[in-house]
N, C-alpha and C positions, 0 to 999 in steps of 0.2 A: 891522571893515568885513564888511559881508554880502556873499554871492557877486553878490547883485543889484546892488549898490552897485559892484563890480567891473565888472560887466556896463556900467554904464553909464559910469564913467570910460574905459573901455576904446574904448566907441562914440565918445566926444569926442575920445580922444587920435587914433582911426584916421579921423575926418573932419576932421583938422585941415587949413590951406591947404596945396597942393602947391607945392612949388618946381620949377623948371625942369630938366630931363635926366631922362633914363632909368637906371633903377635898374640894377646890373652884377651881377646875380646869378651871372652866370657867373665874374666876379671872386672871388667869397667862396668860388665852389665849388672854386676853386685854391688858397684858402688853408689855414691850418693849422687844420684843422678839429677834431683832437684838443685842442689847446690851448683853442679856443672851448667846446667841450662840457664841458673841465675847469671853466671860467668859470661854465657855466651849471649844473654841480652843485654849485659853491659858494653858488649862490643859493637852492639848494633846501633850506629850512627849515619843513619840515609840521609844523602841529600839529595831527595827528589830521584824522579826516573830518569838513568843514565844508560838504559840500554832500550834501544828503539825495535819494533819488531820483536819482542820477545818469544811469540808465538811460532813466529816464523823461523827465528834460531832453533827452538826448541823441536820443531817439525825435523829441522837437517839434522840435528843431534839423534833423534829417534828414527831416521834412515840410516845411521851408522850402527848404533846402538842394538837397534831392533830390526835386524835385515830380516830378509826373506826366510833363512832358515835357523831361526832362533834354537832349535836342538841339537844343531851340528857339533859333532864334538871337537870342531875345529875354533867354536866361539868363544875364545879365550883372550881378554882384553890384556893389554900391557901398560900398566900403571903403578909403578914403582914410588916408594918414600923410605927416607932414612931412618928406620925404625927399630927399635927395641922394644920389649914387653909394653913400656908405659910409653914410646913415643908417638904413638898413633894419637892419642889424646893431645898430646903437646903440639904434633904439627897441625892437627885439626885446629885448636885454637888461634895458633900462628896465622893460619891461613885467614880465620874469619877476623882475626882484630888486624892484621897488617897490609893484607890483600882486599879484603872484601869489606871492610868496616861500615865503607859509606854508600854501600848498595842496599835495594832492597831486599827484602827476605826472597822473594821468585828470582830476582835476579842472580844473587847468590849461588844459589841452587843451578840457573842455568851455566853461569860461566864456570862453574865445577865440571858439571856434564859435559860443557863445549872440549875443556882440558882433558877430561876422562875419554870423549869421542875421538880426539886426536890421536892419543896414545893405541885406543884400541883400535882405530881404524889402520894404523900403521901394522900394528901386530897381527891384525886379523888378515891383511892381504899377505902378510908372510908366512900364515900357518897354512894357507892354500897350498898344499904340497902338489896338489895335481896341475897346478898352473903352468903355462908354456913359457911365461916370463923367467930366464935364466937369472936375472940380476936377483930377482924373490926367492928363486930356489937356492943359489948362493948364499943370499944373506940369511935365510932358515937355517943353512947347513952352517954357518959361521957362530949362529946364536945355539945352535944343538936343539934345534926345535921338531927334529925328526921323531924325537921319542914321543910325540903326542899320538904318533900312530903306533909305536911300538910296545908301548906299557898296557894300553888297554883298557880294561873297566876303571881303573883307578883314575885316570886322568879322565876319561869320561864322567864318572862321579863329581871329579873337580869340575870338569867346565860346567856340567849339569848346575852345580851348587853356584858359581860364578855368574851364570846366565839367570838364575833364579835370583839373586841380588840384583842384576841389573833391571831386571823386569819391575823389583820392587823399587828401586829406585828412581826409574822413570814413571811409575806410576804415583810416587809420592810426590814427586816434581809438578805433573802434571794436575793433580788435586789443589796444591797450593797456587797454582797459576789460576785455576779457578777464584781464589779470593782477590785476585787483582780487579776483577771486576766490580766488584761491590764498591760501592762510595766509600773512599776513607772517611769521610766525617760521621757516618754512620758506624764504619766498621772499627775506627779508632774510640769511639765513643762508649764502647762495651764498658758496662762497669764492674765487671768481672772478667777480665779481658783473658778469658782461658784459652780461647782461639789464638790469639798471638802467642801465648805460651807455647803451644802445641807445634806452630808454626816453626817457633826456635827450636822446640826440642826436634822436630823433623831435619830441619836444616843440620843442626849439628850431627845427629846420627848417620846423614847422608852424606856429608863430608866424610865423616870417620869412616864410612863403608867403603866409600870410594879411596881413602887412603889406605885402607886395610886390604881391600882387592889388590891395588896396584903393587903392593909390599908382597903379597902371596905369589903373583903374577911372575914379580923379576926373579923370585926365589926358585921357578921352574927352570930356569936356564939349566940343563945338564943334569937335572933333578931325576934319581930313579928310585927313590925311597918312598915305597908308597904307603906306609906307615904316616909319615909327613904329609901325603897327601891327602892320607883318610882324614888327619887332624885339621889340616886346611878346610876340607871340606864341609866339617862338622860345624867349625867357626864361621864360616860363610853363610851355610844354612842357619845356624843361629841369629847372625847379623839380618838375612834377609826376613826371617821370621818375625823379628823386632820392628823393620823398617814397614812391613806389610800393616802390621798391626797399629803402626801411626797413621796409615793411609787410612783405616776403617775409621778413626778417631776423627781425625781430618773432615772426612766425607760426610759425617754426621754434623761436626760443627760448622760446616760449610751450608747445608742444607737447614739447619737452624737460622743461622743468621740472615740466610737469603730469606726464609720467611718472616723473621722479625724487621729486616727492612723493610719488605713490601706491606706488613702489616702495619709500621710505621707511615710509609708515605701515606696508607689508606687512613688512618687516623688524623693525618694532616690536611688531607683533602676533607674529611668529616667535618672537622671544625672551621675549615675554609669556608665551607658552604652549608653549615649547621642550619635547621630552620627551627627546631625547639628543642626544649630540656631533656626530650628522650634521647639527647647524644650521650648522655651520662651513661648510658648502659653502657656504651662502649668503653669505658673506663676498669669496667667491673669483670671479674673471672668467678662466677657464682654458679652453685651446682642448682640444676633443674628445681624449679618451684620455690627456692629461697630468694628472700629480697635483699639487698646491696646496703640499703639505709635502715637506720633507727633513730626514732626524734624520744626527746625526753630526758629529764636531768638524771632519775635514778632508775624507775622501771622503763627501760627502752621497751618501745612500742615500733614494731615492724611496720614499715611504710613503703609505698611502692612509689616510683619515681613519676610517676604518672601525677602524681598530687601536686608535684610541682608547677603542673601546667599552667599558664597565664600569670605567674607570678614572677615578679624580679629575683634572680637568685646570684647570690656571691659564692662562687667556692672558696673557701677557706683553705690554705694549704701551708700546712706548718711542718716543723721536722719533730723527731719526739722528744725533744726538751723545750717545747712552746713554753714561755713565762706563764706560769700560773696568775700573776698578777693582770697582766697583758689579757690572758681570757677571761678573767673577773671585770677588768673594766670594758672588753667588746662585750661581755654579757649584759650589762648594763646600759649601753647603747643602744642594743639589739632590742633589749625588752621595751626601753623606752620607743622606740620605731615601732614594734610591733603594737602598741598601745594606739600609738598616733595613726598609723595606717592601717590597722585592722587586717594583718596578717595578710600584707601584699609582697612581703620581702621576706625572702628566707637566707638561711647560709647553709651549706653542707661542707661540712669539716672532711678534708682528704690527709691525713698524716701518710708524710712519706718516711719511711723508716726501712734501716738497713737489716735490722734483726728485731723482732718482735717481742717487747715487755710488757707481758699482759697487765702489769700492777699499774705502770708508767700510764699505758693508753687508759685503763678504766679510770686513773685519777684525772686525768685530764678531761675526760669524756664525761665524766660526772660534772664538770663544772658547765657544762655547753646545755643550753636549751634548743639548740638547732639541730637539724638533721644532722648525722656521722655515719660515716662508715661502720658495717657491723662487725670489722675485722681489718685491719691494716691489711692483711695477707691478699685481700681480694680483689686490691688493685693491682691489674694489670703491669707486669714490667714495661711493654711499651707506652704506656701511659704515663708513667713515672718519668721514660725517658722523655716523651713529648713535654710533660711538665718542666723538667729541666733544661732541655735545650731550646725549645720554642717561649715557653714564659719563662725563662732564666732564674727558675727559682734555686736557692743556692742555701737553703736552710733557713733563711730569713722570713718570718711569716709575711703572706702577701694574700691578698682578695684580688679574685677574677670575677668581674660582674658578667653574668648570663641575663641578655634582656630576653622577654617574655617571646618574641617573635626574632629569630635569630639573625646575627650581622656579626660577620667577622670583624669589622672594626671595632666591635664592643669588647672585644677579649682582649682588653688591656691590663695586664696584671698591675696591681697597685700595691706599695709597701703601705702598712699602716701608719706610715710618719703624718700624712694629710687628715688621718681620722683623730689621732691623738691630737692635732692641733685644733683641728674645726670641732671636735666632737659630735658629727653628725654622718650617720652612715651614709646618710643620701648624698653628701658631696662626692662620694666615692663614683658615683653615677655619673658626674660631671663630663662633659667632652673636653672641657677647659683643663688645662694643666695647673693643678692646685697652688703649684709652685709658685707659678708666673702671679698668680691671684694674690698670693701673700708676700712676694717681695716687688712686685711690679705697682705698688701703691704705697702711701707714705703711711709703713709702717710704724707703728710704737707700741712701746711694751707697755700695754696696760693692763689693769688688774681683770678685765675680762678676757683678755687675749690668755691670759695664764690661768684662770680658772673658768672660764666657759666650758659648761658641760660638767665639771668637777664641783664647784661649790654653787650650791640654789641662793639665789637672790630671795630676801624676803621683802617683796615690794609693800607689804603693811606695814611696816618699821619705817621711821624717817630715816634720812640719808647718814649712813655712817661712815667711818674708817675701818678696814679691814686690815689687821695687821698680821702678816705670818712671820714669824720667827723660827730659828732654829739654832743648831749648835749642842754640844752636849757637856759643855761647862756649867756644871748645876748653879755655881755661884755668880756665873753670868746672869744666870735665867731667873735666879732669884732677885737680885739687882733690878735685871729688867724691866720684869713684871713690878716690882714696886715703884719704880719710876713713871711706869704706865699710868697704873692706879692714883698717882700723884697729878699725873696731867690730866687726867678724867676728872679727879675731884674738885681741881681747881677751875677747870675751864667748861666744865660739863658738856664735852664733847663724847659724843658715844664711838667709843673704839673697840672692837671686837678682837680678840687675839687667837690664833690657830698657832700651835705647836707643829712643825712640819718635819719629822723624821729623815736624815740621810737617806739616799736610795739603796745604801747598801749596810742600812744598820743592824744589828742584832737587836730586838724590840726588849728582849730581857733583861738587855745591859742599860737600858734607859728607863727601867721601871721604877728608879726614885725620882725620874723626871715626872713619869706619868702620874705617880703618887703625889706630889707638890702640885701639880696643876690640878690635879681633884681636889686635894684637900684646899686650896687657897681660893677654888673657885676664879682662876684666872682664866677664865676661854675652855676650847677643847683642844684635843690635839691628833694627828695622824700618825698612826704607826707605821713604820716600814712596811709591814707586808697587807697594808690596806691599800684600795685601790686608788682612793686620792691622793696618797702621797707619791705612788708610782707612777700616776696619769700625770703628776705635776712635774714631776723631773723627767719624765719621758718626752713630755711637750717640750720643756725647753730644748734638750738633746735633740729632738726632731728640727727646731726650728735653727738651731746651730747647723746641725746638717746640711740642711738645705741653702743655709746661707753660703756655708763653705762651697757646695756643688754650683751656687750661683756667683762665687767670685767676690764673696762680700769679705771688706778687711776690716777689721774693728779701729785701724788707724784713720779712716776715712767714714766709717759706716756707725754712725750711733745706735743703731739697733744690735749690729752685733757686738758693740761694747757692752751693752746693756745684758745682752744675754750670756756674754762671756763671764760679765760679773757675778751674775744670779747663778749660772754653772760652778763658778768658784766657792761658792756658799756648800755646796753639796760634796766638796771635799774637804771642807775646813771643819776641824774640832771647835773651834772658837765659835762665839755667836754669831748670829747677823738678823735682819730684819728688813722686811719687806712693807711699806705702806701704800693702800691705794682705796680707789671707790670703785665698787660694781656700777654699770651704767654710766661711767665716767670716759670721757676720751683723753683724759691727761695720763700722762706717764706715772708709771707707780715710781715711790720715792724708795732708793736702797741703800743699805750701809751694813759696815760688817759691825760688829756688836761693840768693838772699842768708841768707835766713831759715835754711834747712835748714843751709846751711855753719856760721852761726852757732852754731845748737844743737847739732849735733855736736862742735863745736871746745869745748864745755862738758865736760869730762869728769866731773863729779862725779854725774852721773846715770845713767850707763851704765858698768858694771863687769862683771866677772867673775862668773860665776852667774845675770845677768840673764836671764829667759827671753822667748819669743817675746811672751808676753800683756802681760807688764810693761814690756818696751822699747817695746811699741806705745803703751801707754798713758802711759808717761813722755815719750815723743817727743810726740805731742799735747798733752800738758799743758807742756810747755816751747815748743813751738810757738804755743800759745794766748798764754803768758805773755810771749814774745819780740812777737808783735804788739797787745799793749796798750801796750807803752813805745816801739814803731815810730815815729818822729816824720815819716816821709814814705813815702809809696807812689805808685806809678805803677800804676794798674791800668786795662785796657781789653780789651774784648772785640770780636773781630772776628767777623762772623756773614755766613754764605754769601747769597747772592741767593734760594736756594731757602728758606729760614726765612720763614715768613709776617708781616708787616708787624709790629711791635713797638712797641706803647704806649711812648713817652718814657718816662711815670711809671712804667713796670714794670722800666726799667734802671736800678738800685740798685746801688751800690758793693758787693761782697760784705765788703769791710773796714770802711769808715767809714759806710756806710749812707745815703750823700750820692746825690742824681740825677747821673747821668753826663750830659756832654756827647754830642752827638752829631755826627760828622763823616763827610762823604763822602771814602771813599778809592777811587782807582783804582791798582789795582797790576797788574803783570805778572809771573809768576812765573817766567821767564827770566832 
């Protein structure tokens, strides 16, 4: 249906027969307006711009409704509806739901105003009692409109109230039309959409006012009761006052949004042409004389942005609930780099928060040895919008590199996945896609890939086997460590044991395991809240995420198969073990705890004189042979919500190649 058809339909609706009783605008004004506006917003289902030359149409409407003699006592429009005390609200909602739901807000208002103007124009011509047109005179007589001149002040007051309401309606519509000049991508991106809400409010009350005004005018036919006219006048003035107040609110919103958009465009241009790190000053709103940044773990020292001049800078952008283990791990890598590069690299933390929680902010800030904002509130809203829209920040921690000499192409936000994989902050300044460098090589799951930057290699010691193991079955752990000691005693091979907690483990639940490891002196352990454990599992998740994004399928890609096997250990209560050598290009040897124990109990393949290389080769062969005859297996992978959506067909069992089932799990780590 075209908008012209809508105008015709609305005109018929508002000229329907009027029932007895005055509309109670004041009653509705006291109702739950917010609930009404929420209903109005639900009716709004626009399908793009449907009315061409909206400004031109509005101009024509204005010439009808706001003609040259606005204060004349003849200026009474005719717009009627079939309304009782509560029917004005119902009629307004019906118009919004059935006639106007697919139009934009400004189109809704102009179409309603057009219907209003058609009736008004017809009625206005008939009220010109001094017209020489005999048809108009006779029509006015038949409609009993001669009373307008006869009653006097009562009709003049009512005419004035109607006129006042018309002016308020036209002013509000003109104000709403201003918003159409704003770029929708800026306007609709408003984080707290108060302007759209106020536009919906103005739309509702404008249509309600038109319906009310039409109903009152229809009652004027033959009406001589001055008390009734006085009540009509009072209620129309109340509506005019409310509509006028909305125009003032909308004008403030428009001016504010226009200024925000201009500032936003200016900020985009600034970053597109930035020359040095002083551009950071544009992100903050600080009172005169105060600095935006502080530095230091505990006693925060105020620092000037100019102190960053000549250095390489990362903007660390995170949400309010950034992982403490993540920050602790990043701190280790940062301090390592600082020692190596003599303070030529710096990090500036920009926390993006909706509500400021000082305790949470201070807790995170205390972990950081780098530059941080003095207070999240000083980050300008326009800067937050830039970070979200241009740098695509969605509460996942990112790093944005800023080179000493500005270049917009260097402003490429990076997630921390490559950092957890490489263990090297400098890798984030590389112009190459780290994902390609990871997957477009003959990637093998070696111990160096799993533990690089996590577990320090002691080059002074002879080559040894490092075994990572885990699980929460204390009986299995006792049996496994006993078997490893038996192997070590028989072969004289050096095997270092490190127990790795699950990423979601509660450490005090595993105290018995830690106590056993300490008492029996069977190596070390990584608690769940330690950076080693967190970094290990996060690195695996990062490699898996990149593989999924790159279309790697475990059915045909051995690396993805190995990664999924390792990730399955994190979701298992039962034991598991991974054997490998640092500095070796050979893949790790891995298996579930049950398989490892079965293999180690077979004495004929390991014996005195076995060296490291032959032991690793034989262990791998024994595990593969065991898996071939294994009759049953239970294999599952628990993925965190940070991992991108995984196509079901890519989740293949690493043991039997069958498609895995998908289950939704809710888990409390406590």
